[in-house]
C-alpha positions in Angstrom: 82.5 75.7 95.3 82.1 71.9 94.8 79.0 72.6 92.8 81.0 74.7 90.4 83.5 71.8 90.0 80.8 69.3 89.3 79.3 71.7 86.8 82.6 71.9 85.1 82.9 68.1 85.0 79.5 67.7 83.5 80.1 70.3 80.8 83.6 69.1 79.9 82.3 67.5 76.7 80.4 70.6 75.7 81.4 72.8 72.8 81.8 75.7 75.2 84.1 73.7 77.5 87.0 76.1 77.2 84.9 79.1 78.2 83.2 77.1 81.0 86.5 75.9 82.4 88.0 79.4 82.4 84.9 80.8 84.1 84.9 78.0 86.7 88.5 78.4 87.4 88.0 82.1 88.1 85.0 81.5 90.3 86.9 78.8 92.2 89.8 81.1 93.0 87.4 83.9 94.0 85.5 81.5 96.3 88.8 80.2 97.7 90.0 83.8 98.4 86.6 84.5 100.1 86.9 81.4 102.3 90.5 82.2 103.3 89.5 85.7 104.2 86.6 84.4 106.4 88.9 81.9 108.0 91.6 84.5 108.7 89.0 86.8 110.2 87.7 84.0 112.3 91.2 83.3 113.7 91.8 86.9 114.5 88.4 87.2 116.3 89.1 84.0 118.1 92.4 85.3 119.6 90.9 88.7 120.6 
């Protein structure tokens, strides 16, 4: 996830910066949802 953010920062001056930022934003939200799902599952399993 942080690698994607660093990739976005490096490519900010690129011609394709708009496409890259949109792609990175979508990937970050997907990764965040995935992490939250894993965390939620872990909490449920912890209480069982």
